[in-house]
Structures are given as structure tokens and as C-alpha cells.
C-alpha positions, 0 to 999 in steps of 0.5 A: 500500500505504501508503494501504491501511495508513492506511485500515486504521488509520483504521478502527480509530479508528471502532470503537465500544467500547460494542458490546463491554461496559462495560469494553471501552474499559478493556482495552489491550494494548501489545506490547513483543516479538512474536518467538521466541527470537532477537530481530531488528530487527523482533521482540524477545523476549516482553513484553506490558503489559496494562491492565485498568481500573486494574490493570496487568500485564506478561505475560512479560519477555523480554530487552530489555523495559526498553530497549524501554519506554525506546525507545517511551516515553522514560526518564521514562515508562518508569520510571513504567510499571514503577512502576505495574505491579501484577503481573508474570506469567512463563509459563515459564523460557525466556530469551526470556520471563524474561531481562529481569526483573532489569533491569526490576525494577532500575528499580522504586522503588515497593513492592507489586509481585507476581510469579508465576514458576516456581522456575527463574525465581526462581533466575535472578532471585536470581542476577542480583540478586547482581550488579546489586542489587534497584533504587534502591528497595532492600528496599521495592521488592523484589517478593512472588514466588509460584509459579503454583500457590500464588498467590491473588488479593489482596483489594485494590481494582482487582485482577481477580476471577480470575487463574488459571495453567493448565498447558500443554504446552511445557517443564516448569512452563509456564502460560497465564493467564486474567484476569477482571474485570467482563464481560471475560476475557483469555486469554494462552497463553504458549508451548504446543501447543493446550491443551484444558485452557486452553480448558476453563478459559476456558469454565468460568463464562464465560457473559456474558463477552467473551473476548479471546485472545492466543495464540502462533503460532510457525510458519506452517501448513507447519511443522506437524512443527516445531510438534509437535517443539518444542511450539509452535502454528501460526497455524491451530491458534491460530485453532482454539483461538480458535473453541473458546474462542468468543473475541470477538477474538484476536491472534497473537504469538511468531512465528518470526523466519524469516518476513517476514510471517505466513500463516494458510493458506486463509481462504476462507469455505467452508474450515474455517480460513476459518470459524474466521477469520470467527468470530474474526478474528486480527491479527498483533501487531508490536513497539510495537503499542498496541491496545484490546481492542475494536479486535482484531476490526477489526485482524484484518480488516486483517491481510492489508494489514499483513502485505503491508506488512511483507513488502514492507518486508522485501524492500526492506531485504534489497535495500538490504543487497545494495547497501550496502558497509559500512565494514570495521572491527575487531570492536566492543569489548564491555563489558570493552574500551573501544571507544576502543581500536579504530580503523577499518582505514582510519584505522589504515592512514593512520598505519602506511602498511600496507594494512588486511589486513596490520594487526596488532591495535592497542594501546590509546592 
């Protein structure tokens, strides 16, 4: 299986960017978080860094976005990435899409950042600023904040010709986004049920454009009822949106943490899902994935290999948990009580002579 993953990875390096238009090699995605509301060791909360030529945008900023940047790139380069952002766009006010905004903006020292977010997100950010400040750059680094419907593309060099927020069905003030630059169109769904309005806006004036779609796929196909109730999409529904949008390539994200691997359903060529998959091969993103847009189709073709790898890795991890006997400890201290005030039960029993189960809470040293 490891050999198959290596082979699939090498195939990505052989994709010719020139076959996908003059900007195909200038469009890159870095997925910082690809999970739902509850983060796990494999999938964090939503966050995507998109490089569109010289234009850099952060699409959503869930909790842990800044630490994830540091984890992937190191402190110095992570701060450079934040300072090089031209635009931060937040799809809606749920915490897994905006909770990381205060800590990320606190790292910004360069002026000129523009943020598009709903009024609820802006209120949250301002409340957080009252506690943690606006960053080392002070007032100069404070972003210009706009509502989705009021934002207009600045007439500045490097910005895309079109940046459109499209209302989608999820919670109030939920949006998807369409970005167009030269011959390229990038569509990001945010959280939503399949949106006819998003498809219509993406098709409007898109002749001659190469479209790449990033779509949420919270639930596997057998969870359709949950998808309907919680206003999310299944993997199959996301595939159908890509087919309707005539996307050249797509990648799925925002997966429920209940799944060790992602299922698309029956992708045999003679089925409807199989036909949709064949038209637009869908890859399943994972945290830390860095991918150029012209590699999306090849990455999608290798999806089954990667998902088998993740499933077996998950099974191995679960098996190891059953065999491991963790050291019993008193609860780890939080931010208020220093951890140094706590000892392991074993260490404390040597001092007191009492068995661990009979220990009373220790006094700070």
C-alpha cells in the first residue's frame, strides 16, 4: 500500500500544467483543516490558503489555523504567510470556520489586509480583540472588514477580476465564493446543501474558463437524512454539483470526523455517480495537503489508494490504543493552574506511602 501511495504521488509530479491554461501552474491550494466541527488528530477545523498568481487568500479560519501554519511551516514562515495574505474570506459564523481569526490576525504586522465576514463574525472578532489586542502591528495592521454583500473588488494590481459571495443554504448569512482571474475560476462552497444558485453563478460568463471546485462533503452517501437535517452535502451530491458546474477538477473537504476514510458510493462507469466521477474526478483533501490546481484531476484518480491508506492507518492506531496502558495521572492543569502543581499518582504515592486511589488532591509546592 505504501508503494501504491508513492506511485500515486509520483504521478502527480508528471502532470503537465500547460494542458490546463496559462495560469494553471499559478493556482495552489494548501489545506490547513479538512474536518467538521470537532477537530481530531487527523482533521482540524476549516482553513484553506489559496494562491492565485500573486494574490493570496485564506478561505475560512477555523480554530487552530495559526498553530497549524506554525506546525507545517515553522514560526518564521508562518508569520510571513499571514503577512502576505491579501484577503481573508469567512463563509459563515460557525466556530469551526471563524474561531481562529483573532489569533491569526494577532500575528499580522503588515497593513492592507481585507476581510469579508458576516456581522456575527465581526462581533466575535471585536470581542476577542478586547482581550488579546489587534497584533504587534497595532492600528496599521488592523484589517478593512466588509460584509459579503457590500464588498467590491479593489482596483489594485494582482487582485482577481471577480470575487463574488453567493448565498447558500446552511445557517443564516452563509456564502460560497467564486474567484476569477485570467482563464481560471475557483469555486469554494463553504458549508451548504447543493446550491443551484452557486452553480448558476459559476456558469454565468464562464465560457473559456477552467473551473476548479472545492466543495464540502460532510457525510458519506448513507447519511443522506443527516445531510438534509443539518444542511450539509454528501460526497455524491458534491460530485453532482461538480458535473453541473462542468468543473475541470474538484476536491472534497469538511468531512465528518466519524469516518476513517471517505466513500463516494458506486463509481462504476455505467452508474450515474460513476459518470459524474469520470467527468470530474474528486480527491479527498487531508490536513497539510499542498496541491496545484492542475494536479486535482490526477489526485482524484488516486483517491481510492489514499483513502485505503488512511483507513488502514486508522485501524492500526485504534489497535495500538487497545494495547497501550497509559500512565494514570491527575487531570492536566489548564491555563489558570500551573501544571507544576500536579504530580503523577505514582510519584505522589512514593512520598505519602498511600496507594494512588486513596490520594487526596495535592497542594501546590
